[in-house]
C-alpha positions in Angstrom: 4.6 -5.8 -5.4 2.7 -6.4 -2.2 0.8 -4.8 0.7 2.3 -7.0 3.4 2.6 -5.0 6.6 1.8 -1.6 5.2 -1.8 -1.3 6.4 -3.1 1.2 9.0 -6.2 2.9 10.4 -7.1 6.5 10.0 -10.2 8.8 10.3 -12.4 10.2 13.0 -13.6 8.4 16.1 -16.3 5.8 15.2 -15.6 6.2 11.5 -12.1 4.7 11.1 -11.1 3.2 7.8 -8.4 0.6 7.1 -6.0 1.8 4.4 -3.1 0.0 2.7 -0.1 0.8 0.5 1.3 -1.5 -2.1 5.1 -1.7 -1.8 7.7 -2.7 -4.3 10.3 -5.3 -3.2 12.6 -2.4 -2.4 10.0 -1.1 0.1 9.1 1.9 -2.1 5.4 2.8 -2.4 3.7 1.9 -5.7 0.8 4.2 -6.6 -1.6 5.7 -4.1 -2.8 4.2 -0.8 -6.0 2.1 -1.1 -9.1 2.1 1.1 -9.5 -1.5 2.2 -12.5 -1.3 4.5 -16.1 -0.6 3.4 -17.6 2.9 3.7 -19.9 3.2 6.7 -18.0 0.8 8.9 -15.8 1.6 11.8 -12.7 -0.5 11.0 -9.2 -1.0 12.4 -6.5 -3.3 13.8 -5.5 -4.6 10.4 -2.8 -7.3 10.1 -1.4 -9.0 7.1 0.4 -12.2 6.4 1.9 -13.5 3.2 3.4 -16.9 2.5 6.5 -17.7 0.5 4.4 -18.0 -2.7 3.1 -14.4 -2.4 -0.4 -15.4 -1.4 -1.9 -14.1 1.9 -4.5 -12.2 3.7 -5.2 -8.8 5.2 -7.6 -9.2 8.2 -9.2 -6.4 10.3 -12.1 -5.8 12.7 -15.1 -3.8 11.5 -18.2 -2.6 13.3 -21.6 -1.8 11.9 -24.8 -1.6 13.8 -22.9 -2.0 17.1 -21.6 -5.5 16.3 -17.9 -6.3 15.5 -16.9 -8.6 12.7 -13.6 -10.0 11.5 -13.2 -9.2 7.9 -10.5 -10.7 5.6 -9.3 -9.7 2.1 -7.0 -11.7 0.0 -3.5 -10.5 -0.9 -1.6 -11.6 -4.0 2.0 -10.4 -4.3 3.9 -10.2 -7.5 7.2 -11.7 -8.2 10.2 -10.1 -6.4 8.4 -9.3 -3.1 10.2 -11.8 -0.9 
């Protein structure tokens, strides 16, 4: 199972959050969507990448106090997600 490319931004202007959905190898959703970004940030533009070993990263921009930061979260995919 893996998040891979199933991350998106939602929410009101200046209070966007990055969310992601874990997917099975078949592409079917597994469980509920997850909030990835931290509450109180304005976050978006998420992109994920996973290598052939199932290890990767989900990166996104987040703004707090008027400054933008690049934030990254690790992704670990289970067997059968290739």
